[in-house]
C-alpha positions in Angstrom: 91.0 53.8 83.2 94.7 53.9 84.2 96.8 57.1 84.6 98.7 56.2 81.5 95.6 56.1 79.4 94.1 59.2 80.9 97.0 61.6 81.0 95.3 65.0 80.8 96.6 68.5 80.9 95.3 71.5 82.8 92.6 74.2 82.1 95.2 76.5 80.7 95.6 74.7 77.3 95.2 77.4 74.8 98.8 77.7 73.8 99.6 78.0 70.1 101.8 74.9 70.0 100.9 71.3 71.1 104.5 70.1 71.6 105.7 70.2 75.2 108.4 69.0 77.5 107.8 66.0 79.7 110.1 65.9 82.7 110.5 62.5 84.3 111.8 61.8 87.8 112.9 58.3 88.8 115.3 56.6 91.3 119.0 56.8 90.5 119.4 53.0 90.1 116.6 52.4 87.6 116.0 53.7 84.1 112.7 55.6 83.5 109.7 53.6 82.2 108.3 55.6 79.3 104.5 55.3 78.9 104.5 57.1 75.6 105.1 55.7 72.1 105.8 57.1 68.6 102.6 56.2 66.7 102.8 54.6 63.2 100.2 53.2 60.9 101.1 49.7 62.0 101.2 50.7 65.7 98.8 53.6 66.5 98.5 55.0 70.0 95.5 55.8 72.2 97.5 57.7 74.8 96.9 61.4 75.5 100.5 62.2 74.9 102.7 60.7 72.2 106.3 61.0 71.3 107.3 63.5 68.6 109.9 61.2 67.3 111.1 57.6 67.9 113.0 57.3 71.1 116.1 55.2 71.3 117.0 53.9 74.7 120.7 54.8 74.1 119.7 58.4 73.4 117.9 58.9 76.8 120.2 60.4 79.3 119.4 62.4 82.5 119.9 66.2 82.5 120.0 66.5 86.3 120.5 64.5 89.5 119.1 65.5 92.9 119.5 63.6 96.1 118.7 59.9 95.1 116.8 60.7 91.9 117.6 61.4 88.3 115.7 63.7 85.9 115.0 63.1 82.2 113.3 65.2 79.5 111.5 64.2 76.3 109.3 66.0 73.9 105.7 64.9 73.6 102.7 66.0 71.6 99.2 66.5 73.1 96.5 64.8 71.1 93.6 65.9 73.2 94.2 69.5 74.1 90.6 70.3 75.0 90.3 67.6 77.7 90.9 68.3 81.4 93.9 66.9 83.0 94.8 64.7 86.0 96.6 67.7 87.5 93.3 69.7 87.4 91.4 66.8 88.9 93.9 66.5 91.7 94.0 70.2 92.3 90.3 70.1 93.0 91.1 67.9 96.1 93.8 70.3 97.5 92.7 71.9 100.7 95.6 74.3 101.0 98.7 75.1 98.8 101.1 73.7 101.4 103.7 71.2 100.0 102.4 68.3 102.0 98.8 69.0 101.1 99.6 69.0 97.4 101.6 65.8 97.7 98.8 64.0 99.5 96.4 65.0 96.7 98.4 62.9 94.3 100.3 65.8 92.7 104.0 65.0 92.1 106.5 66.8 94.3 108.2 67.9 91.1 105.2 70.1 90.3 105.4 72.1 93.5 107.9 74.6 92.3 106.1 75.3 89.1 102.8 75.7 90.9 104.4 78.1 93.5 106.1 80.2 90.8 103.0 80.6 88.6 103.1 84.4 89.0 106.4 84.4 87.1 105.0 82.9 83.8 106.1 83.1 81.1 109.6 83.4 82.5 109.0 80.2 84.5 107.6 77.5 82.2 103.9 76.9 82.6 102.9 73.6 84.2 100.2 71.9 82.1 99.9 68.5 83.7 101.5 66.2 86.3 100.9 62.8 87.8 102.6 60.0 89.7 103.4 56.5 88.7 103.5 54.9 92.2 104.2 51.4 90.9 107.5 52.5 89.3 108.3 55.3 91.8 108.2 57.8 89.0 106.8 61.4 88.6 105.8 63.1 85.4 105.1 66.8 84.6 104.2 68.4 81.3 105.6 72.0 80.8 105.9 74.4 78.0 108.7 73.8 75.5 111.4 76.5 75.1 114.3 74.6 73.6 113.9 76.5 70.2 114.7 79.9 71.9 118.2 81.3 71.8 120.1 81.4 75.0 120.6 84.6 76.9 124.3 84.4 76.2 123.7 84.2 72.5 121.1 87.0 72.7 123.4 89.4 74.4 126.3 88.7 72.0 124.2 89.0 68.8 122.1 92.1 69.6 124.8 94.6 70.7 122.8 96.0 73.5 123.6 99.1 75.5 124.5 98.7 79.2 121.1 100.1 80.3 119.5 97.3 78.3 121.7 94.5 79.6 121.6 95.2 83.3 117.8 94.7 83.6 118.4 91.0 82.9 120.7 90.8 85.9 118.1 92.7 88.0 115.5 90.2 86.9 117.7 87.3 88.0 118.1 88.9 91.5 114.4 89.3 91.8 113.9 85.6 90.8 116.6 84.5 93.2 114.8 86.0 96.2 111.6 84.0 95.4 113.5 80.9 94.3 115.4 80.7 97.5 112.2 80.2 99.5 111.5 76.9 97.7 115.2 76.0 97.2 115.5 76.2 93.4 118.2 78.9 92.9 120.2 76.4 90.9 117.8 77.2 88.1 119.6 80.6 87.6 123.1 79.2 87.7 122.9 77.1 84.5 123.9 79.1 81.5 122.1 76.9 79.0 118.9 77.2 81.0 118.7 80.9 80.5 116.8 81.8 77.3 115.2 84.8 75.7 111.9 85.0 73.9 111.4 86.9 70.6 110.2 90.0 72.6 113.3 90.0 74.8 111.6 88.4 77.9 113.9 86.2 80.0 112.7 82.6 79.8 113.8 79.7 82.0 113.8 76.3 80.3 113.3 74.2 83.4 113.4 74.4 87.2 116.4 72.9 88.9 116.2 72.0 92.6 119.0 73.0 95.0 121.2 70.3 96.6 120.8 70.3 100.3 124.5 69.7 101.0 125.6 72.3 98.4 123.2 75.4 98.4 123.9 78.0 95.7 125.8 81.2 96.7 125.5 84.8 95.6 129.1 84.6 94.4 128.0 81.9 92.0 125.3 84.1 90.6 127.7 86.9 90.0 130.1 84.5 88.3 127.2 83.5 85.9 126.8 87.2 85.1 130.6 87.5 84.5 130.3 84.6 82.0 127.3 86.2 80.2 128.8 89.6 79.7 132.6 88.9 79.4 132.6 89.4 75.6 130.3 92.4 75.5 131.5 95.9 74.8 131.4 98.2 77.8 132.9 98.5 81.2 131.3 95.4 82.7 134.5 94.1 84.2 134.6 96.9 86.7 131.0 96.3 87.7 131.6 92.5 88.2 134.9 93.0 90.1 133.3 95.6 92.4 130.4 93.3 93.2 132.7 90.3 93.8 134.9 92.3 96.2 131.8 93.5 98.2 130.5 89.9 98.4 133.8 88.5 99.5 134.3 91.3 102.1 130.8 90.8 103.5 129.6 94.2 102.4 127.0 92.4 100.3 125.7 89.6 102.4 122.2 88.8 101.0 120.2 89.1 97.8 118.5 92.3 99.0 121.8 94.0 99.3 122.9 92.7 95.9 119.7 94.0 94.3 120.2 97.4 95.9 123.7 97.6 94.7 122.7 96.7 91.1 119.8 99.2 91.3 122.3 101.9 92.3 124.5 101.1 89.3 121.5 101.3 86.9 120.4 104.6 88.4 123.9 106.0 87.9 123.8 105.0 84.2 120.3 106.5 83.8 121.6 109.7 85.4 124.5 109.8 83.0 122.1 109.4 80.0 120.0 112.3 81.3 123.1 114.5 81.8 124.3 113.6 78.3 120.9 114.5 76.9 120.9 117.8 78.6 124.4 118.5 77.5 123.4 117.9 73.9 120.7 120.5 74.3 123.5 123.0 75.5 121.8 123.9 78.8 119.3 122.3 81.2 116.7 125.0 81.0 116.6 124.7 77.2 114.7 121.5 77.8 112.0 123.2 79.7 111.6 126.9 78.6 111.7 128.0 75.0 113.4 131.2 73.8 111.4 134.3 72.9 111.2 133.6 69.2 110.2 130.0 69.7 107.7 131.1 72.3 105.8 133.2 69.7 105.9 130.5 67.2 104.5 128.0 69.6 101.5 129.9 70.8 99.1 129.1 68.0 100.5 125.6 67.6 99.7 124.5 71.2 96.5 126.5 71.4 95.2 124.4 68.5 96.3 121.2 70.2 94.7 122.2 73.5 91.4 122.8 71.8 91.4 119.2 70.8 91.5 118.2 74.4 95.2 117.3 74.7 96.5 117.5 78.2 99.5 119.8 78.5 101.8 121.8 80.8 101.5 125.6 80.9 104.5 127.9 80.9 103.9 131.5 81.7 106.1 134.2 80.3 107.7 136.1 83.4 108.0 139.4 81.5 104.3 140.4 81.9 100.8 139.3 82.3 99.8 140.4 78.9 102.1 137.9 77.3 100.5 134.7 75.9 100.5 131.4 77.9 102.1 128.5 76.1 100.7 125.0 76.4 103.3 122.3 76.1 102.6 118.6 75.8 104.7 116.2 77.8 107.1 113.5 76.7 108.5 110.5 78.5 111.8 110.7 80.3 111.9 107.3 82.1 109.8 104.5 83.4 110.8 102.3 86.4 108.7 99.5 87.8 108.8 96.8 90.5 106.3 94.3 91.9 106.3 92.3 95.1 103.9 89.8 96.8 104.0 88.5 100.4 101.9 85.8 102.1 101.3 88.0 105.2 101.4 87.0 108.8 98.2 84.9 109.1 97.7 83.1 105.8 99.2 79.7 105.0 99.4 80.4 101.2 99.3 83.3 98.8 96.1 83.9 96.8 97.4 87.0 95.1 99.0 87.1 91.6 100.6 89.9 89.6 102.2 90.4 86.3 104.4 93.2 84.8 105.4 93.6 81.1 107.2 96.7 79.9 109.0 97.6 76.7 111.1 100.8 76.7 112.9 102.2 73.7 115.3 105.1 73.4 115.1 107.2 70.2 117.7 109.8 69.1 117.7 112.5 66.4 119.3 115.8 65.7 116.6 117.3 67.9 117.7 115.2 70.9 116.8 111.9 72.5 113.6 110.6 74.1 112.0 107.4 75.2 108.8 105.5 74.2 107.3 103.0 76.5 104.6 100.4 76.6 103.6 98.7 79.8 100.9 96.4 81.2 100.5 95.9 85.0 98.1 93.5 86.6 97.2 92.7 90.2 94.7 90.0 91.2 93.6 89.0 94.7 92.0 85.6 95.0 88.9 85.9 97.0 89.5 85.1 100.7 87.2 82.3 102.0 86.6 81.0 98.5 87.9 77.7 97.1 91.1 77.9 95.0 91.4 81.7 95.2 95.0 81.4 94.1 93.9 79.4 91.0 91.4 82.1 90.1 93.9 85.0 90.4 96.5 83.1 88.3 93.9 82.2 85.7 92.8 85.9 85.5 96.4 87.1 85.0 97.2 84.5 82.4 94.0 85.1 80.4 94.3 88.9 80.4 98.0 88.7 79.6 97.4 86.5 76.6 94.4 88.5 75.4 96.3 91.8 75.3 99.3 90.3 73.7 97.1 89.8 70.7 94.8 92.8 70.9 97.1 95.6 72.0 98.7 96.9 68.8 99.9 100.5 68.1 97.5 102.5 70.2 96.5 102.1 73.9 93.5 99.8 74.1 90.1 101.4 74.0 87.2 100.8 76.3 85.6 98.1 74.2 88.9 96.1 73.9 89.7 96.4 77.6 86.2 95.4 78.6 86.2 92.4 76.3 89.6 91.2 77.8 88.2 91.3 81.3 84.9 89.6 80.3 86.9 86.8 78.7 88.9 86.3 81.9 85.7 86.2 83.9 84.2 83.7 81.5 87.2 81.3 81.8 87.0 81.3 85.6 83.2 81.1 85.7 83.3 78.1 83.3 85.9 76.4 85.5 83.6 76.8 88.5 80.7 75.3 86.6 82.9 72.4 85.4 83.9 71.7 89.0 80.3 71.8 90.1 81.1 74.7 92.5 78.1 76.8 93.7 77.5 79.9 95.8 80.3 80.9 98.1 82.3 77.7 97.1 83.1 79.3 93.8 86.6 80.6 93.3 86.9 84.3 92.3 89.4 87.2 92.2 89.6 90.9 92.1 91.4 92.8 89.3 93.3 96.0 88.8 95.2 96.7 85.6 97.0 99.6 84.1 98.1 100.2 80.5 100.9 102.7 79.9 101.7 104.0 76.4 104.2 106.9 76.6 102.4 109.5 78.7 98.9 108.0 78.3 97.3 105.6 80.9 94.3 103.4 80.8 93.1 101.8 84.1 90.5 99.2 84.8 89.3 97.4 87.9 86.8 94.9 89.3 86.5 94.4 93.1 88.3 96.2 95.9 92.0 96.1 94.9 93.1 99.6 94.2 95.2 102.0 92.1 96.6 105.2 93.6 98.5 108.1 92.0 101.2 110.0 93.9 102.5 113.4 92.6 104.3 116.2 94.3 101.6 118.7 93.4 98.5 116.7 94.4 99.8 114.2 96.8 98.0 110.8 97.1 94.9 110.3 94.9 92.8 107.1 94.8 92.0 106.4 91.2 89.6 103.5 91.7 86.4 103.1 93.8 85.9 99.8 95.5 83.1 97.5 94.2 81.7 96.9 97.7 78.4 97.2 99.5 79.4 100.3 101.4 80.6 102.1 98.3 77.4 101.2 96.5 75.4 102.7 99.4 77.5 105.9 99.3 76.9 106.2 95.6 73.1 106.2 96.3 73.5 109.0 98.9 74.0 107.2 102.1 76.4 108.9 104.6 79.8 107.1 104.7 79.6 106.4 108.5 76.3 104.7 108.0 77.4 102.8 104.9 80.5 101.4 106.6 78.6 100.6 109.7 76.8 97.8 107.9 77.9 94.3 108.8 78.3 93.5 105.1 80.0 96.9 104.3 83.1 95.2 102.8 81.4 92.5 100.9 82.2 92.7 97.2 79.5 93.5 94.7 81.7 92.5 91.8 84.5 89.9 91.2 85.8 87.8 88.4 84.6 84.2 88.3 81.7 83.6 90.8 79.0 84.8 88.4 78.4 85.0 84.7 79.3 88.0 82.4 76.1 89.9 83.0 77.2 90.6 86.5 80.7 92.0 85.6 80.9 95.7 84.8 84.5 96.9 85.0 85.3 100.6 85.6 87.6 101.9 82.9 89.2 105.3 82.8 91.9 107.1 80.8 94.5 109.6 82.1 97.4 111.7 80.9 100.7 111.9 82.7 101.4 115.7 83.2 104.0 115.5 85.9 106.4 113.0 87.5 104.1 110.3 88.9 104.2 107.2 91.1 101.5 104.7 90.4 100.6 102.3 93.2 98.6 99.1 92.5 97.8 96.9 95.4 95.5 94.2 96.9 93.5 95.2 100.0 96.0 93.6 102.3 98.1 96.7 101.8 95.5 99.5 101.6 93.2 98.3 104.4 92.8 100.5 107.5 93.8 103.6 105.4 97.4 102.5 105.6 98.5 104.4 102.5 96.4 107.5 103.3 98.2 107.7 106.7 101.7 106.9 105.5 102.0 108.1 101.9 104.2 111.1 102.7 106.9 109.0 104.2 106.5 105.7 102.3 105.5 106.8 98.8 106.3 110.5 98.1 110.1 110.1 98.3 109.9 107.3 95.7 109.1 109.8 93.0 112.7 110.9 93.0 115.0 109.1 90.5 117.5 108.7 93.3 115.1 106.6 95.3 115.5 102.8 95.1 112.1 101.3 94.2 113.3 97.8 95.1 114.0 99.0 98.7 110.9 101.2 98.7 108.5 98.4 97.9 110.1 96.1 100.4 109.6 98.7 103.1 106.0 99.2 102.0 105.3 95.5 102.3 106.9 95.4 105.7 104.7 98.3 106.8 101.7 96.5 105.5 102.5 93.5 107.6 103.1 95.6 110.7 99.8 97.6 110.4 97.6 94.9 108.7 99.2 91.5 108.2 95.9 89.7 108.2 95.9 89.1 104.4 98.3 88.5 101.5 99.9 91.7 100.4 100.8 92.5 96.8 102.0 95.8 95.3 103.2 97.2 92.0 105.0 100.5 91.8 105.5 102.4 88.5 107.6 105.6 88.5 107.0 107.7 85.4 109.2 110.7 84.8 108.2 113.3 82.1 109.4 116.6 80.7 107.8 119.1 78.3 108.1 118.1 74.6 109.5 121.1 72.6 110.0 118.9 69.5 106.3 118.0 69.4 105.5 120.0 66.3 108.3 118.6 64.2 109.1 115.0 65.2 111.8 113.1 63.4 110.2 109.7 64.2 
């Protein structure tokens, strides 16, 4: 059977729509040969993909030219979404995720950028299939369709966002620029019509555009795109853009790291202004934290009742005497800041880690003041070293879990049953993929998992394997919130001394992971916590926490990041660098979440 008759898509085919984009690459001097047809009763089609509407030759024009090739895009419909794809079959033959290895397995060069940037889905379109037409020197890839979404430019103009809501889009673009520059596709971020926004506000890229070797994109061009996006918005954006351009032209900002840092400083200044405005509205800073005498008496019974129901709270003692009552105050959210970063390390040829971050933060104001509500999901997966396709397993776990909780996380933080089911479904997907590929024993791909759910001041954490979650607070320092699923830890749990347990040759062998075995062998640890003071959450793969790196360096590398003045972008870069210096033997992935809280004096009589 020929490629044209057996055009299949990948394992990840559970999207709600069956209409996709097909991107075609062909030489400049020849028009593309289209293998698809628009079926009719008189002329049905047996092809896997079919056109969604008749295609006129005159209507087909390229959207991009690169080197000696042109790129075209058409819409196609998948008629066999449950079948495996050519891309999957070829990925089975890939020995390493280097560009040449992928190309030699029959995977089109056009697919490389999408495969490499999988961790940025859904911002980066998902690659569903890809194949080569060697006879006509053509390449085809199938990706998700986002043409129906409004552009970022339209979204910003129509939604009247505050500055603190607009600037995160620019921050996101600087983060993408850093990764895109490594595979030379920063041009993607310079095309205004390529920048879209999903219904939930997520930045979406319509396609990937490759950089021209003789005309690489410049930081100045990125800032010029920002200027175009925000030129009609209300607010002092002109001053921000002008200042950035001056610093770029003078050389003060010379790389993307410095631009990200400058933008983060601007955001922090705005956040500080909001906090100061909030405190001013409450007449004095200490009004936020310590109630007056009359209110103190009224609050005693109120918070004693809440404490009896098990609510975590902060205690405020009256300084006038020990015989006065102790008031228990619940906490409310002041701010949430997050950042994630992954690095291949110093000895690996490719990155088997994958992570995802999704947060939604809303400010609410009333006559009683202003406060924030937040909802966040954070995932880190470490593809199992020494196992086939560890990077595929980690990406599959992230995608399956992300999609599951988009549907099953509603108003309240997910309970134990919902979280466990989401993890089990991810395990089942990877396990089934192993079975379909005929993989057995150590040849099966697998991954660890750590995940955190944040809803206002409540946390739920879950893990499988030896990736970890830590908590850092000023009061308690560094606390490890997860226990590795390893042979050594299992021995310690049964009473064996740690020195003896870790002296075993198989001490660090995993007792649990997602993918290698069926659901009866997967038992995730799930716990619930309450944020009672300013907190820094650290989620990481073992490439960072090996050799007690965080236990030995937390006071200098992590503790300062609790402060709102600290730049998390710089902080996480320094932590990754430290991980490479001390360890470096493995991929390193880290997510930092800074959560600031304050006592909630309006708890009893909320407006919202």
